[in-house]
C-alpha positions in Angstrom: 205.0 -81.3 -28.0 205.4 -78.4 -30.5 208.9 -77.3 -31.6 209.7 -73.9 -30.5 209.3 -71.6 -33.2 212.8 -69.9 -35.0 212.6 -65.7 -34.6 210.8 -64.3 -37.8 213.0 -62.3 -39.6 211.5 -59.2 -42.0 211.9 -61.7 -45.0 210.1 -64.6 -43.3 206.4 -65.5 -43.2 204.2 -64.8 -40.4 202.2 -68.1 -41.1 204.1 -70.3 -38.7 202.8 -68.3 -35.9 199.7 -68.6 -34.1 196.4 -66.2 -33.7 196.5 -64.0 -30.9 193.8 -64.5 -28.3 191.0 -62.5 -28.3 191.6 -61.5 -25.0 194.5 -58.8 -25.7 191.8 -56.8 -27.0 188.9 -55.0 -25.5 186.1 -52.8 -26.5 187.9 -49.7 -25.4 190.7 -50.6 -28.2 188.0 -51.1 -30.8 186.4 -48.0 -29.9 189.3 -46.2 -30.6 190.8 -48.1 -33.6 189.3 -45.6 -36.3 191.2 -42.5 -34.5 194.4 -44.9 -34.4 194.2 -45.4 -37.9 193.4 -41.8 -39.0 195.5 -39.7 -36.6 198.0 -42.3 -35.0 196.7 -42.3 -31.6 193.6 -42.2 -29.5 192.5 -41.0 -26.2 190.2 -42.3 -23.6 189.3 -41.8 -19.9 189.4 -44.1 -17.1 187.6 -41.7 -14.7 188.2 -39.0 -12.1 190.4 -36.8 -14.4 192.4 -39.6 -15.4 193.1 -40.0 -18.9 195.6 -41.9 -21.5 196.9 -41.3 -24.8 197.6 -44.9 -26.9 199.3 -45.2 -30.0 199.8 -48.6 -31.7 202.6 -49.4 -29.0 202.9 -46.8 -25.7 200.5 -45.5 -23.3 200.7 -42.1 -22.0 198.9 -41.1 -18.7 197.4 -37.3 -18.3 195.7 -36.3 -15.1 193.6 -33.2 -15.0 193.5 -31.5 -11.9 192.1 -27.9 -11.1 194.7 -25.9 -12.5 196.2 -27.8 -15.3 197.3 -31.3 -16.3 200.1 -34.1 -14.9 201.7 -36.4 -17.7 203.4 -39.2 -17.2 206.2 -39.9 -19.8 206.6 -39.0 -23.4 206.9 -41.7 -25.8 208.8 -40.7 -28.8 207.5 -43.5 -30.9 207.5 -42.5 -34.6 206.2 -43.7 -38.0 202.8 -43.2 -39.8 200.7 -45.2 -37.2 202.3 -43.6 -34.2 202.2 -41.1 -31.7 205.7 -39.4 -32.5 205.4 -35.6 -32.5 201.8 -35.4 -32.1 201.7 -35.9 -28.2 200.9 -32.1 -27.8 198.0 -32.5 -30.2 196.8 -35.2 -28.3 197.0 -33.8 -24.9 195.3 -31.1 -26.3 192.3 -33.1 -27.2 191.7 -34.0 -23.5 191.9 -30.3 -22.0 193.5 -27.0 -23.1 194.6 -26.6 -19.2 198.3 -26.1 -19.4 200.8 -29.1 -18.4 202.2 -28.2 -15.0 203.8 -31.5 -14.0 205.6 -34.6 -15.8 206.3 -37.5 -14.1 209.1 -39.9 -15.6 208.3 -43.4 -15.1 211.7 -44.6 -15.6 214.8 -43.3 -18.0 214.6 -45.2 -21.0 214.2 -43.0 -24.2 211.4 -45.1 -25.8 209.2 -43.8 -22.9 210.3 -40.2 -22.5 212.0 -39.5 -25.3 209.9 -36.6 -26.6 210.1 -35.0 -23.0 211.5 -32.1 -24.7 208.1 -31.0 -26.3 207.0 -29.8 -22.9 207.5 -26.2 -21.9 210.9 -25.8 -20.3 209.6 -24.3 -17.1 207.4 -27.3 -16.3 208.2 -29.2 -13.3 209.8 -32.7 -13.9 209.6 -35.1 -11.1 211.9 -38.3 -11.2 213.3 -40.8 -8.8 217.0 -40.1 -7.9 218.3 -42.9 -9.8 216.0 -42.3 -12.8 217.1 -38.7 -12.9 220.9 -39.5 -12.4 220.6 -41.5 -15.5 218.8 -39.0 -17.2 221.8 -36.7 -16.7 224.5 -39.3 -17.7 222.9 -39.9 -21.4 223.0 -36.1 -21.7 220.2 -36.3 -24.1 218.5 -33.3 -25.2 215.3 -34.8 -25.8 215.3 -36.2 -22.2 215.4 -32.7 -19.9 216.7 -33.1 -16.6 214.3 -33.9 -13.6 213.7 -30.6 -11.2 212.3 -32.4 -8.5 213.4 -35.7 -7.1 212.7 -38.4 -4.5 214.3 -41.3 -3.0 211.5 -44.0 -2.1 208.2 -42.0 -2.2 206.8 -38.9 -3.3 203.2 -37.7 -2.9 201.9 -35.2 -5.6 199.1 -33.5 -4.3 197.9 -30.5 -6.7 194.6 -29.1 -7.8 192.3 -31.9 -6.3 194.5 -34.6 -7.3 196.6 -37.1 -5.3 199.2 -39.4 -7.1 201.6 -41.6 -5.0 204.8 -42.4 -6.3 207.1 -45.3 -5.1 210.1 -46.9 -6.0 210.5 -50.3 -4.8 214.0 -51.2 -6.2 215.2 -52.7 -9.4 212.2 -54.7 -11.1 212.9 -53.4 -14.8 215.8 -50.8 -14.2 217.1 -48.6 -11.4 214.5 -45.5 -10.9 211.8 -47.3 -12.4 208.8 -46.5 -10.1 204.8 -47.2 -9.3 202.4 -44.4 -10.0 199.3 -44.7 -7.9 195.8 -42.8 -7.9 194.1 -44.2 -4.6 190.6 -42.4 -5.3 190.5 -44.3 -8.8 192.3 -47.1 -7.5 194.5 -46.7 -10.8 198.0 -48.2 -10.7 200.7 -47.6 -13.4 204.3 -49.0 -14.0 206.1 -49.4 -17.1 207.8 -52.6 -18.9 207.0 -55.3 -16.4 203.4 -56.4 -16.9 201.8 -56.2 -20.4 198.3 -57.3 -20.1 196.9 -60.2 -22.2 200.5 -60.8 -23.6 204.1 -62.3 -22.5 206.7 -59.5 -22.1 208.6 -58.4 -24.7 211.9 -60.2 -25.6 214.4 -61.1 -22.6 212.2 -60.6 -19.8 211.5 -57.0 -21.2 215.0 -56.1 -20.8 215.0 -56.2 -17.2 218.4 -56.1 -15.5 217.5 -58.9 -13.1 215.4 -62.0 -13.1 214.5 -61.7 -9.2 213.7 -57.9 -9.2 211.3 -58.7 -12.3 209.6 -61.2 -10.4 209.6 -59.2 -7.4 207.7 -56.5 -9.4 204.7 -58.8 -10.0 204.4 -59.1 -6.3 204.6 -55.2 -5.8 202.0 -54.6 -7.9 199.8 -56.8 -6.1 200.3 -55.4 -2.6 198.5 -52.2 -4.1 194.6 -51.9 -3.9 193.6 -51.0 -7.6 191.4 -51.8 -10.1 192.8 -50.6 -13.2 196.4 -51.4 -14.3 198.0 -48.7 -16.9 200.7 -50.5 -18.7 203.5 -49.1 -21.0 202.7 -51.2 -23.9 200.8 -53.1 -26.2 196.8 -53.2 -26.5 194.8 -52.9 -23.8 194.6 -51.8 -19.8 194.9 -54.5 -17.4 193.7 -55.9 -14.0 194.8 -57.8 -10.9 193.9 -60.9 -12.9 196.2 -60.1 -15.8 199.4 -59.5 -13.2 198.8 -62.8 -11.5 198.3 -64.6 -14.8 201.8 -63.2 -16.2 203.6 -64.2 -12.6 202.0 -67.5 -13.2 203.6 -67.8 -16.5 207.0 -67.1 -15.4 206.4 -69.1 -12.3 206.1 -72.1 -14.9 209.4 -71.0 -16.7 211.3 -71.0 -13.4 210.1 -73.9 -11.9 210.4 -76.2 -15.3 213.9 -74.6 -15.5 214.7 -75.8 -11.9 213.7 -79.0 -13.1 216.5 -79.4 -15.8 219.2 -77.6 -15.0 221.8 -79.8 -13.8 224.0 -77.8 -11.7 221.5 -75.7 -9.4 218.6 -78.3 -9.1 218.5 -80.0 -5.5 216.3 -82.8 -6.6 218.4 -84.0 -9.6 222.0 -85.9 -9.7 224.2 -83.7 -12.2 225.0 -86.7 -14.2 221.3 -87.9 -14.5 220.1 -84.5 -15.8 218.8 -84.9 -19.3 221.3 -82.1 -20.7 224.6 -81.8 -18.8 227.9 -79.9 -19.8 229.4 -83.8 -20.3 227.0 -84.5 -23.0 227.1 -80.9 -24.4 230.8 -81.4 -25.0 230.1 -84.7 -26.6 227.5 -82.8 -28.8 230.0 -80.2 -29.6 232.5 -82.9 -30.4 234.8 -82.2 -27.8 236.5 -79.9 -25.0 238.2 -77.7 -27.7 235.9 -75.0 -27.8 234.2 -73.6 -24.5 231.8 -71.1 -26.0 230.4 -74.0 -28.3 229.9 -76.5 -25.1 228.3 -73.4 -23.1 225.8 -72.8 -25.7 225.0 -75.9 -26.8 224.5 -76.9 -23.1 222.2 -73.5 -22.4 220.5 -74.2 -25.7 219.8 -77.7 -25.0 218.2 -77.1 -21.7 216.0 -73.8 -23.1 214.8 -76.0 -25.6 213.5 -78.7 -22.9 212.3 -76.0 -20.9 210.6 -74.2 -23.9 209.0 -77.8 -25.2 207.5 -78.0 -21.8 206.1 -74.7 -21.4 204.9 -73.6 -24.4 202.1 -75.6 -24.8 200.4 -74.5 -21.8 200.5 -70.8 -22.7 200.2 -70.8 -26.6 196.8 -69.5 -27.3 196.2 -68.2 -23.5 198.7 -65.4 -23.9 199.2 -63.3 -26.9 203.0 -63.7 -28.4 203.8 -67.0 -26.4 204.9 -68.5 -29.3 206.9 -65.5 -30.4 209.0 -64.8 -27.1 208.6 -68.1 -24.8 211.8 -69.4 -26.1 214.1 -66.6 -25.5 212.3 -65.7 -22.1 213.2 -69.4 -21.6 216.9 -68.7 -22.1 216.8 -65.8 -20.2 215.5 -67.6 -17.4 218.0 -70.7 -17.9 221.0 -68.3 -17.9 219.9 -66.3 -15.1 219.3 -69.1 -12.9 222.4 -70.8 -14.0 224.2 -68.2 -12.2 222.1 -66.7 -10.0 219.4 -69.4 -8.4 
């Protein structure tokens, strides 16, 4: 059983981590690599007037209609190899038509923090809760929405139709699904990471149950192509199913070891209990040390069992499985 790997600081060696599986890259990524390295981004087409802009970390969707362009999100990623301030340049390589609509996938700055580059008269569409969070942020780089909706919104313009749906807090309040029925394209941000485990701590999801529901919501759509918010390639239904299986493995294994919520176990017989944690911590005088010892003890058991099943299958399993395990342990402990 491999030991859970420590976090890699800026000064550590990456040699302790495994190679990422080849499945995290595909022909589209390889074809765009020269542009990515020379310009900081590349563009590609899904079909039916649907395009995307891709930098090293982020996706932005561009849908061409008869009279202009619909753009989803505006990542402000910056640096030598990132999109940064070249959003309009990148979109201009797709079409010289005007941008008529901007859709906010959710309110987080790393996805819409460059929206101020668009014409101030552009129509900005957001779900109600997303719009409220944008207004609360009062960030000049994230202009307020001009049109909002509660549950669903159908945008039909210039021969293109996008269905925008809100299914609750799957990542944060106001995070939506964007569906193109004609091309069977589904976009959702910060839940599914094709070929990879998600970013740290359930990709910063606000609750575990909503995050897991997001997988089932996605699979409820009739889609062939999945456009994520991050990393190396587009996805498909199998990617959603595989990531769901990864987290179900974490959940099932956690429930086996959590002494206070697992009905199949007697608390005193669990491998790690608060009693054993207190003994390990040297007594009951420091409650936080006991809690930390207990949660980390269960996390080590879960990670040690789950990681070997996924290392080499999903990129970054060796990097983030332990923190995902910690999150699942703690969230199930208080909200099983």
